GUZA-484914 format. One record per residue: x, y, z of N, C-alpha, C in turn; residue in three letters. Coordinates in pm, whole numbers. Layout:
BEGIN
PT  neast nnorth    nup caeast canorth   caup  ceast cnorth    cup residu
PT      X      Y      Z      X       Y      Z      X      Y      Z    ALA
...
//
This chain:
BEGIN
PT  neast nnorth    nup caeast canorth   caup  ceast cnorth    cup residu
PT  11335   9875  10254  11262    9944  10354  11119   9965  10305    MET
PT  11029   9970  10400  10887    9984  10366  10826  10098  10449    SER
PT  10849  10219  10404  10796   10335  10472  10649  10358  10428    TYR
PT  10558  10310  10515  10417   10308  10475  10322  10380  10573    THR
PT  10368  10404  10697  10280   10465  10796  10301  10617  10802    ARG
PT  10196  10696  10775  10214   10841  10783  10247  10886  10925    PRO
PT  10341  10982  10934  10380   11037  11060  10346  11185  11059    VAL
PT  10279  11231  11164  10236   11372  11168  10326  11453  11262    LYS
PT  10396  11552  11204  10479   11640  11286  10507  11770  11211    PHE
PT  10512  11878  11289  10544   12008  11230  10673  12061  11292    SER
PT  10713  12003  11408  10838   12038  11474  10905  11910  11522    VAL
PT  11030  11915  11552  11103   11798  11603  11166  11838  11738    THR
PT  11211  11732  11806  11292   11747  11928  11211  11814  12041    ASN
PT  11089  11781  12056  11002   11838  12160  10994  11750  12285    GLN
PT  11055  11636  12283  11063   11545  12401  10924  11519  12460    TYR
PT  10830  11484  12369  10695   11448  12412  10605  11564  12440    GLY
PT  10649  11687  12415  10569   11807  12446  10537  11886  12321    CYS
PT  10527  11820  12209  10495   11891  12085  10347  11918  12075    GLY
PT  10304  11972  11961  10165   12004  11940  10072  11883  11956    PRO
PT   9951  11912  12011   9854   11803  12027   9822  11734  11896    ASP
PT   9808  11605  11900   9772   11530  11784   9886  11496  11691    GLY
PT  10010  11539  11732  10127   11507  11651  10214  11400  11714    GLU
PT  10291  11333  11634  10384   11231  11681  10506  11295  11742    ASP
PT  10576  11219  11827  10701   11265  11889  10815  11227  11795    ASP
PT  10868  11324  11721  10964   11299  11614  11092  11375  11639    VAL
PT  11206  11311  11599  11340   11366  11613  11411  11345  11481    TYR
PT  11498  11439  11444  11589   11407  11334  11678  11296  11383    THR
PT  11740  11226  11291  11831   11117  11334  11939  11176  11423    VAL
PT  11994  11292  11389  12098   11356  11465  12050  11394  11605    GLU
PT  11929  11447  11618  11873   11481  11752  11854  11356  11834    GLU
PT  11801  11250  11771  11781   11127  11843  11912  11066  11894    PHE
PT  12016  11064  11808  12145   11015  11850  12202  11095  11966    LEU
PT  12184  11226  11965  12233   11311  12078  12160  11277  12205    ALA
PT  12029  11254  12199  11955   11215  12317  12003  11080  12372    HIS
PT  12025  10988  12283  12073   10857  12327  12212  10871  12390    VAL
PT  12301  10942  12326  12436   10959  12381  12432  11032  12514    GLN
PT  12337  11123  12534  12323   11197  12657  12249  11123  12766    GLY
PT  12194  11002  12735  12125   10921  12831  11976  10958  12846    GLY
PT  11923  11044  12760  11780   11082  12769  11687  10969  12729    SER
PT  11735  10881  12637  11653   10770  12596  11732  10641  12624    PHE
PT  11669  10545  12689  11726   10416  12712  11623  10313  12667    ILE
PT  11662  10191  12650  11575   10085  12601  11449  10075  12683    ASP
PT  11457  10090  12812  11341   10078  12899  11237  10180  12867    TYR
PT  11273  10297  12815  11179   10410  12790  11080  10382  12681    ASP
PT  11117  10303  12582  11029   10279  12467  11105  10236  12346    GLY
PT  11053  10270  12228  11113   10233  12100  11078  10338  11996    HIS
PT  11151  10332  11887  11125   10420  11776  11107  10346  11646    GLY
PT  11077  10423  11543  11064   10367  11406  11136  10469  11313    ARG
PT  11203  10419  11211  11266   10513  11120  11162  10582  11030    PRO
PT  11192  10707  10994  11103   10785  10911  11179  10844  10790    VAL
PT  11112  10841  10679  11164   10900  10552  11045  10961  10478    LYS
PT  11062  11081  10432  10957   11151  10357  10823  11148  10430    ASP
PT  10826  11165  10564  10702   11170  10642  10632  11039  10665    GLY
PT  10699  10928  10633  10640   10797  10649  10733  10708  10733    MET
PT  10676  10630  10826  10750   10540  10914  10752  10398  10858    ALA
PT  10861  10327  10885  10870   10184  10853  10832  10109  10978    ASP
PT  10716  10047  10978  10668    9973  11095  10732   9833  11110    GLU
PT  10816   9797  11020  10885    9666  11026  11017   9676  11101    ASN
PT  11060   9796  11132  11190    9816  11199  11167   9879  11334    ILE
PT  11217   9818  11437  11212    9873  11578  11350   9930  11608    VAL
PT  11350  10051  11655  11476   10118  11693  11481  10128  11843    ILE
PT  11581  10061  11902  11607   10070  12045  11730  10157  12063    LYS
PT  11734  10234  12172  11854   10318  12195  11983  10243  12195    PRO
PT  11983  10124  12244  12106   10043  12247  12150   9991  12109    SER
PT  12065  10012  12010  12092    9958  11876  12077  10065  11767    ARG
PT  12118  10189  11802  12102   10294  11705  12182  10273  11576    VAL
PT  12280  10185  11581  12356   10151  11458  12267  10082  11354    HIS
PT  12149  10039  11395  12057    9975  11301  11959  10074  11235    GLU
PT  11969  10202  11263  11885   10300  11193  11923  10297  11048    ILE
PT  11828  10276  10958  11861   10273  10813  11927  10401  10768    PRO
PT  12022  10386  10677  12098   10502  10624  12008  10601  10554    LYS
PT  11895  10554  10498  11809   10649  10426  11707  10720  10517    ASP
PT  11699  10683  10645  11605   10748  10738  11654  10890  10768    ALA
PT  11557  10979  10777  11592   11118  10812  11547  11155  10953    THR
PT  11449  11080  11004  11390   11108  11135  11363  10976  11207    HIS
PT  11332  10988  11335  11287   10877  11418  11159  10920  11491    VAL
PT  11054  10841  11476  10932   10866  11556  10947  10781  11679    VAL
PT  10923  10842  11795  10946   10780  11925  10816  10744  11992    TRP
PT  10812  10626  12054  10694   10581  12127  10736  10547  12269    PHE
PT  10698  10634  12366  10730   10611  12505  10648  10490  12555    ASN
PT  10702  10421  12659  10629   10313  12720  10509  10363  12795    ARG
//
């Protein structure tokens, strides 16, 4: 894994309504719950895995492929379409 892009967040699970200038970030557990509940689908956008405040830009996370979230990831940064 190559966690190299800084991710800015002070809170998680804000569904795009977090503090100005911050990324839309979820814990892996929060992200999985949103996917299971139908809040995120592939059409909506994509995510990147996050560890220690850094994202891996080489991995794209689609809601239909959550099984591909790396085991060492603690969060997912989400990018809406």
